[in-house]
C-alpha positions in Angstrom: 124.6 -56.2 -197.8 125.3 -57.9 -194.5 128.4 -55.9 -193.4 129.2 -58.2 -190.5 129.3 -61.2 -192.8 131.4 -59.2 -195.3 133.9 -58.5 -192.6 134.1 -62.2 -191.6 134.7 -63.1 -195.2 137.3 -60.4 -195.6 139.2 -61.7 -192.6 139.0 -65.3 -193.8 140.4 -64.5 -197.2 143.1 -62.1 -196.1 144.5 -65.0 -194.1 143.8 -67.7 -196.7 145.5 -65.7 -199.5 148.4 -65.0 -197.2 148.0 -61.3 -197.7 148.3 -60.7 -193.9 150.7 -60.2 -192.1 152.9 -59.0 -195.0 150.3 -56.4 -195.9 148.2 -54.2 -193.6 144.7 -54.4 -195.2 141.4 -53.0 -194.0 137.9 -53.1 -195.3 135.7 -50.0 -195.8 132.2 -49.7 -197.0 131.2 -47.0 -199.6 127.7 -45.6 -198.9 127.6 -43.3 -201.9 124.7 -44.3 -204.2 126.5 -42.8 -207.2 129.5 -45.1 -206.8 129.2 -47.5 -209.7 131.7 -50.3 -208.7 130.8 -53.2 -206.4 134.4 -53.5 -205.2 137.7 -51.7 -205.6 140.9 -51.0 -203.6 143.3 -48.3 -202.8 146.9 -49.3 -202.3 150.3 -48.0 -201.1 152.7 -50.6 -202.4 155.8 -49.0 -200.8 154.2 -49.1 -197.3 152.3 -52.4 -198.0 149.0 -51.0 -197.0 145.7 -51.4 -198.9 142.0 -50.5 -198.4 139.4 -52.8 -199.9 136.3 -50.8 -200.8 132.9 -52.5 -201.0 129.7 -50.8 -202.3 127.2 -50.9 -199.4 124.7 -48.6 -201.2 124.2 -50.3 -204.5 126.3 -53.4 -205.1 125.7 -54.7 -208.6 127.0 -58.2 -207.9 125.0 -60.6 -205.7 127.9 -62.8 -204.3 129.9 -60.4 -202.1 132.3 -63.3 -201.2 133.3 -63.4 -204.9 133.9 -59.6 -204.9 136.1 -59.8 -201.8 138.2 -62.6 -203.2 138.4 -60.9 -206.6 139.7 -57.6 -205.0 142.1 -59.4 -202.7 143.5 -61.3 -205.8 144.3 -57.9 -207.3 146.3 -57.1 -204.2 148.1 -60.4 -204.5 149.0 -59.7 -208.1 149.7 -56.0 -207.7 153.5 -56.3 -208.0 153.1 -58.1 -211.4 150.5 -55.5 -212.4 153.0 -52.6 -211.6 155.9 -54.3 -213.5 153.8 -54.8 -216.6 152.3 -51.3 -216.4 155.9 -49.8 -216.1 157.0 -51.8 -219.1 154.1 -50.5 -221.2 154.9 -46.9 -220.0 158.6 -47.3 -220.8 158.0 -48.9 -224.2 155.2 -46.9 -225.8 154.7 -43.2 -226.3 151.7 -41.7 -224.4 148.6 -41.2 -226.6 149.7 -43.6 -229.3 147.5 -46.4 -230.6 150.2 -48.9 -229.7 150.2 -47.9 -226.1 146.4 -47.9 -226.0 146.4 -51.4 -227.4 149.0 -52.6 -224.9 147.1 -51.2 -222.0 143.8 -52.6 -223.2 145.2 -56.0 -223.7 147.1 -56.0 -220.4 144.1 -54.9 -218.3 141.7 -57.3 -220.1 144.2 -60.2 -219.4 144.6 -59.1 -215.8 140.9 -59.0 -215.2 140.4 -62.4 -216.8 143.2 -63.9 -214.8 142.0 -62.4 -211.5 138.5 -63.6 -212.2 139.6 -67.1 -213.1 141.7 -67.4 -209.9 138.8 -66.1 -207.9 136.5 -68.8 -209.4 139.1 -71.5 -208.5 139.5 -70.2 -205.0 135.7 -70.0 -204.4 135.3 -73.5 -205.7 137.8 -74.8 -203.2 137.1 -72.6 -200.2 133.9 -70.6 -200.8 130.8 -70.6 -198.7 128.8 -69.2 -201.5 129.9 -70.9 -204.7 127.2 -69.3 -206.9 128.9 -66.8 -209.2 127.5 -63.4 -209.9 126.2 -62.8 -213.4 125.1 -59.2 -212.8 127.4 -57.8 -215.6 126.0 -60.3 -218.1 122.5 -59.2 -217.4 123.3 -55.7 -218.4 125.1 -56.6 -221.6 123.5 -57.1 -224.9 122.9 -60.7 -226.1 125.1 -62.3 -228.7 122.4 -61.9 -231.4 121.9 -58.2 -230.4 125.6 -57.5 -230.9 125.3 -58.6 -234.6 121.9 -57.0 -235.5 122.2 -54.7 -238.4 125.5 -56.1 -239.7 125.4 -56.7 -243.4 126.1 -60.1 -244.9 129.6 -60.0 -246.5 128.4 -62.2 -249.5 
C-alpha cells in the first residue's frame, strides 16, 4: 500500500464528504499481519473524533480509495447508526432471536447502503473507479452454494 497516496485520498474525501471541520479525524495504518480487516474506524461521537484504520500489512481489497470512502461514509452515517442500534436495544431483549434478527437485518442494510453510496461517490469523484472484488473471490460460487441440496420434487 502506498501510504502517502492513502493520506492524500483520505484528506481529499474528508473534505469532499464534509466530515471536516465538524469532526476531528485522523488516519492510522495497522501493521499487524493478523488484523483481518482492510479498513475500520474508532469513534468518539460525543467528542466528534474518529480514527480511520487501514491495513498496511495485508489489505484484502485492491482499491484503497474505495476502502477510505467506505469507512468515511460510516462516519457520516454514524448518528443514524446509533439511533437505530439504540432502538433495537430498547425494543428487544438481549439474546432473543428477535433481537438477533433485527441486528442482522440492520447491519446488513447499513453495509449495503454504505457500499452503494461509496460506489456512487467513486463514480463521480474517484481517481480509481475500479471496484474491489476481493470478498467475492473468497466466497463460494452460486452453484457451490446449492451443491448437495436435494430436489424438492
